[in-house]
N, C-alpha and C positions, 0 to 999 in steps of 0.2 A: 405277410406282412413284411416280414423284413427286406426280406425281396423288394419290394415294389423300391421300400425306402431304400435304399440299394442303387436303384438304377439311375444311370450316367446320362439319360437321355432325360428325364423325365425336370421337367420345366415348368411346372403348373403349382403355384405353390398354395392354394387351397387346396389341392390332392395332398398333395405333399403334409399337408398339417393335420387331413384327414388320415393319415396311414400311419403316418408318425405319433401320433396318441396312443395308435394301436400295437404298436412294437413295443416286440415281448411278449406280448401274453398270448400265454397259449400254447409256449414255443421252451422246450426245453432249455434250461442256464446251458449244457455242454451247445445248444446249436445255434444261442447270442450269438451274435455278434462283436468284438470284442467292443468297448463304450471307446474307448482313444479313437481305433481307428472309421467309428462310426458318425463319431462327433468330428472326424475332419473329414470325412467326405462330405456332411451337409454341410460344417465350409465351405468347399468346392458348392455343391449345387446350390449353396446361394450367391457366389458371388454370379456361376456360370446364370441364375438368373437376372440379375440385377442387370449384367451386360448381354443379355440376348436379342438389344436394336442392335448392335453394334459388333457383335459376332456372326461369323457365316451359319447360317443352320445344315445341322449337319446331312451326311448324304442320306438321305430315304433307306431302307432298307427295303429289297422288293420283296413283295404280294403275291401271295401263290392264289394265283386266276382262279383254279378251282375252290378253294374255300371264299375266292371272294365273289364269284357267281355275276349279278350284272351288274353290280361294282364295278368290278374290272370292265367290265364293257360298257360300261359311259366312258370312264378315265380312256381308252381304247378309240372312245370316239371322237372326243372332244380336243381330245390331250390333253386334260389339267386335271388335277386332282379331284376327285367327287368333295371333298371337303373345303377345298375351299373353291369348290360351283358354291357349293349347297351350304354355307356356311350362315352364319345365326351370329344379330348383330344386335346387342345388348347401352344401353348409353350405361355411362358410364360413368358417377360424379366425382369430378376432378376439383380441389380447392387450390388456384392460381392464388397468389397473394403477390399483386402487381395492383398498383395505387389506383393507372390509368387503366387499366381493362373494369377493374372495379368499378370506379369513377361512371367510364361508358354505361355499364349494361347499368346500375343506377340512377342515373340520366334517363337513361331511356325507359325503363319499365316508369320510372318519375311523370312521367311525360307521358306517358298512354293511360296512367293514372288520371293523370288532369284532364286529358282528351275525353274517355270515361264518364267524369268526375258531369265536365260540360256537355255529353251528348247527353246525358241521362236524364240530370237534373235542370241547367239552363236552356239545350230546346227542346226537353220536352221530349226526347225517347219511345216511353213508356206510353206520350200517348195514342191511340183508337182513332186517325180524324178522318173524316167525311165531307163531304165537298156543300157547303147550304145552299140551296139554289130558293127562286120567289119571283114575287111580281113589286112591280113600283108602276106605280102613276102621279102624273104629275100635271098639276094646274096652277093656272096663275091668276089672274085678279088686277085691273088698275086700278084706281085710286078713283074713286068717286063722285070725289068734291076735288073740282080743276081749281077752286081759288085757296086749295091750300097749300098748293106744287107752287111752286116760286118762281123763278125769274131763271131761266139756263142759257146760258151765255154760247150755246151749239144753233140757234133759235135765231134766228133775223127777224121774225114779227113776235114781240114778247107779248103776255100782255100785259104788261103796263111797261111803258118807255117809248122812247122811238126806238123806228128801226133798224136793223143792222147790217154792216155790210154783208155778204155773200160772201164764206172764202170756198174753196173745192173743195168736199171732204171733210173738212170743217164744219162750219157753220152753213144751216141752208135752214129753208124754211119751217113750220112744222106746222102736224095739226094730227088731233086728242082720235085717240083709238079706243072705243070703251070697250068690252071682254071679249064680246062673243067675237067682234077684228080682230085679235089678236088669238096666241096660242096653238098656233096649227104648225104641225098633224098633235093633234093631243091625243097621242095612243100609249098605250104599253112602254115603260123605262123611255119615254123620246118626247120632249117639247121644243116645241121653234117659237117664241118670241119675237118680232119685228123689229128694228131699231130704226132701219131706216126704210121706206115703202117712193118705189116708182107705176103710178098707172097712169094708164094708156086705155083708149083710146079705139080699137080696133072694125072697123066698116069693112066690111063684105057687101058691096053694094049687086056682087055677080052669085053669078048660081054654081056650087060647089065641084058643076063640070064643064061648064059656061067657060073653055078654054079662050080665045075670041073674046069676051067680054073683059074677062082678066087682063087680056093681053092687055086689053086698049087705054084699059085702068092705067097701065102698070104705065104704060108709053107717054101717056097725059100726068100722072101725077110722078111717076120716077119709084112709083112700087106699090104691092096689093097684096093685106090690103094697108088701109088705109090707118094711118098710125099718127093719133094728139094724144099725146099729154098733159096729160089734167092735172096731176101730180108727182113732184119731186121733193121726196126730202125726207124728216129726222119723225119720230115719233116722238112727240107732247107726253113726258111726267114716266119714258118707260124706267126712268132710275126705282121709280117708289112703284112700277108694281111688285105682286109680292104671290111667289111662288111654295104652292105644299107639295110636301111629299110626300104621299101616304107608301107604306111599304110593307109586305109581307117575308120570313123566310120562312124554308121546310129543309129538315137533314130526315132521310129517310134512311132503312137501314139499321143498325145497329148503335149507332145512337139518335133517336126517334127523337128531334123538337118542332113542334110549331110553335110560331110567336107574330105576333101582330107588332107596328111598331106601341100603341099604348103599353104593350108587356115588358118594352127594353131601354136598358136608358142606356143613352145615346152622346155622341161630347161630335162637337163639331170641329177641328182642328185648319188654323190655316196652313199659308205655305209655307210656312218655317217649325208648322206642326207641333205650334202651341193651341191647346183647345181654348178656342171666340167663344163659346157654348155651349149647356150643359144640361144636355134635355130628359128631363126622369122620367120613368116609366108614371103615367097615367096617375093619379089620387096622389101622389105623392109631389114635397116639393112645394108645400104650400098650394097648390092646384085644390084647394075642395074647398065645397059646399058644410057647411052651418055643423050637416047629420053626418059628417063624416066623410058620403059620396063625391064622385069626381066630378069638377068644377071643368064640364068640359071647351068652356067657349076660353079660361085660361090656362087650358095645356095646349089649343089649338094653337093661340097665339107666339106659346113656346119655340111651335111646330113651323110658321112665318118666316121666306127667308125674302129679300129686296135684292133683285137684279144685282143691283149696285154692291150687297151684298157676298152676291157666291160671285164674283168677278172678282171684286179684293180678295177675296181668299184661294181665289187659286194659284195652282202653284204652275209656273211654264213646263208647256211639257216639249217633243222632241222636235215638231215642227221650226228646226229654223235657231230656237230659242234658248236661252242658257237656262241651264239644269240648275242653279243657284236660284236662291228665294227673293221674286221683283216680284209685288203687288200690281198688278191694272188696272185699269182701272177704262172707262169705257169710249172718256175721249184723249186717250195717249195712243200715239204713232200708231202700227197696225203695225210697218214696215212691209206690209200684204206684195207692193209693186212698189219698185226702188223709184217709178220712173213719176208714182204721183205719195210722194213723201209726205203732205200733209194728214192725207187722211189715215183717219182714224179708227181707232175697234165697233165705233157709233156707223160709220160709214161702212167698215167693208165686215162686220160682222168677227166673230168667236167662237168656240167650241169647244165645249164643257164637258168632259166628263166627272159627271158625280160617283165616286167609289165608294161602296157601303163596304166596311172591312168589319165581319162577325165574328164574336171572337166571346168565347166560353170557361178561357184557360188559365184567363188571367189568377185568377184566388189557387192555382196548382190542380187543384181539384174537378175540375172540368163533369161540374152537374147543370143539369138542364134549366135549373131557374138564376142560373148567372149570365145568360145568355147578354154581353154589352156590343154594342157598333161603335164603332170609328166613321163620319164621315171626312174624307179629304176630295177638292177640287185639281181636277187638274184643266189646264190651257192648251190648247191648241191654236196658236195661235196665226195662223197662214192657212187654214181648212177652207175661209172663205163660206160657209155656207147663208144657203139661199134657198126661199121656193117660193114657186111660184103658182098662180092658177087662175085658170080664163071663165071668165063666168060670162052667161049667154043674159042679154038684154032684151033680148025681141026685135024683128026688127032692121033683119044685118047687122047689130049692133055686138061688139065683147066686148068686153073689159080685162084688161093681160094684169095682173097687180103680182111684179114685184118687190119680196122682200128680202132684206139681207138682215141680221141678227143676231140674233144667241140663240144658238141650239144647242138641251138637253140634254145629254145619256148619260141614265144611270145604271150601275153596271158595280153586282152586289158579286162576293166573295169573302172570304172566310179563311176562320181554322175552328173549327168547329169536332169535339170530339171528346171522347171519355176517357177514364184508366184502366190499362191493357196489361193483365200480367204477363201475355207471351209475347210483347213484346218489348218489356221488360224484360226481360231472359232472355227475346235476339240480341239487345241489343250488351247483355252484360255477356252473353256468347260472343260479341266481337270482339269485346272488349279483350279479353280476355285469349283470345286471341291474338291480338297485338302484341301482349307480352312478349309468346311463344316466336312474334316473329323479332323481337327486340333482342333476346336469348341467341334468335338464326344470328342476327346481325353482328353480335359482340363475335361471334364466335368467327365468322368471317372476317373478323379484321383480325382478328388472336393469330389468325391460320396465315392470311396473302398479304395481307396488309405490314403491321407493325413488324418491328426489328428484328426481336425474339421471336420470329413466328414459328421457328424451326424448334426450337427449344417446348411454344407452345405443343405444336404438332406433335410432339412429344411425348406430351402427359395427357393429353385429352382423345390419342387411339390407341388401341394396346391390340396385340395379338396372340393367341395361343398358342399351344403344339396340336400334334394333328393326334386325336384321339384316336383315329384309325391306326396308326398303328402300338400305339397303350394298347386295346382293345386284341391286337396281334402278339403283343409280347406276351401280356396276361393270358392268351387261347394255346401260346408254344411251349410253356412248361412255366410250373407250378411255381418255381425256388430257381431265376436265373441266377447263370454265375454274376461274379463281381465284373465291369468295366473294366476293359483294358485301360479305356479312356482311362475311370481313374487309378488303376492298377500305376501303370506307364508314366504320370503324374507324378509328382513329388508331392506327398504330403504339408499341408501349409502349416505353418504356424497355428497355435488355439491363439484368437483374439485374447487380449488381455481381460480377466478376471469375468473368463470363461466360463461357465459350470460343465464339467465333461465326466460327472458321475451319474449312473442309473437312474439316480431319481430325477435330475434335471430333467426338466418340459426339449421334447423332444423334436418343439418349437423353434427354431431360431430363430432372431429379428436382422435383420442384413441394410 
């Protein structure tokens, strides 16, 4: 142990500390090195340990190839020290007392924690979500009492009062259509409500294969079949027509929910996002009978919307319209055709997207009994929706009806979820990974960007001596002689206050 402590080439402090504690144990007093010489050599070794980065490493001793075997052959093949090729890298904790690096590292860590909190708590990264699907059916009904309808300014033939002059695209003759004549097509998720109608009578006086007859009629009248326009104008009182929306939602899989509209609370929002109507579940909100049962007539009234209300609540869509909230009305300019600036939405029509947004996460738990929905409306003002039908009246006469109006399409979407431990663990793990990234960024800036990067790099990286040389030294001799490098070097003076007695600790702090 004494021989190892006096080995001049040993620069690894922990080993020197380990062997130094055992120096002198089990050795005869006559064989012990003088205390003063041992202390001076330790001081010399300590200085050599501190300055090993600046000093050139000593020349490696030639190893015996017969003893090295496979390692010698590998070093010969690659031309590199095998200990360098297979060196072990381990983390080293270094406290760099620099306010700038500390502020940078702590700032990145705080930003990562804030991002993790926002992602997990605010955005609900712990939810296991499922896409809702369902059905929606629309129906429309015209007012049954015409006397209750006012005189609209878009009609040239008011119910009371003198006739008004016709304005193309803005004021036209009006006709009353009952419920059976509107609401086409009445299919799932869609409904067409006419606001302007053009009816024509088509006369087919020739057979379908009698081309000579068809040519003769075309040469005489200029067209075949012969078109006779019977009506061109607006639908009277369409603003007061009521629309009923019935919908159900279903979610399958791990999040299993099935609800009817009467079992959910809904909110209708205008173009600014404000709630203009709240639709409670059936049997709540005051719509109950004396015995506590739901009053279905009262509940139905809360789910009816007029055409004018749906159009006024719509937010302009992407077809050439502004994304800002600008409520529209049927008598506003449609701007569909610049050459016809006076045309209104009543004349050209408008496409409405009714978006049903389901959500059960507003309470932060995600229970199946807390499913609600928001109803929003988007208006596509340049869609020019129309619906054309051709009815055979018999006797070679057919009626062509060309309708322009409000086309409604229902889109069901939303966020239906439940709490999931696995999603929470994944989110937290990702956040912890970002903390490691922040430490990596700080280390990179300290090594390559900061003005004191060279000093930081020296503190963060350290390299041990070659332990193959150390093992070979131990195998060659159990008590190697004192190093000539130590003997030839003048002994340094003991540091002031240094205890050089035999009772002093062999480990010195340099």
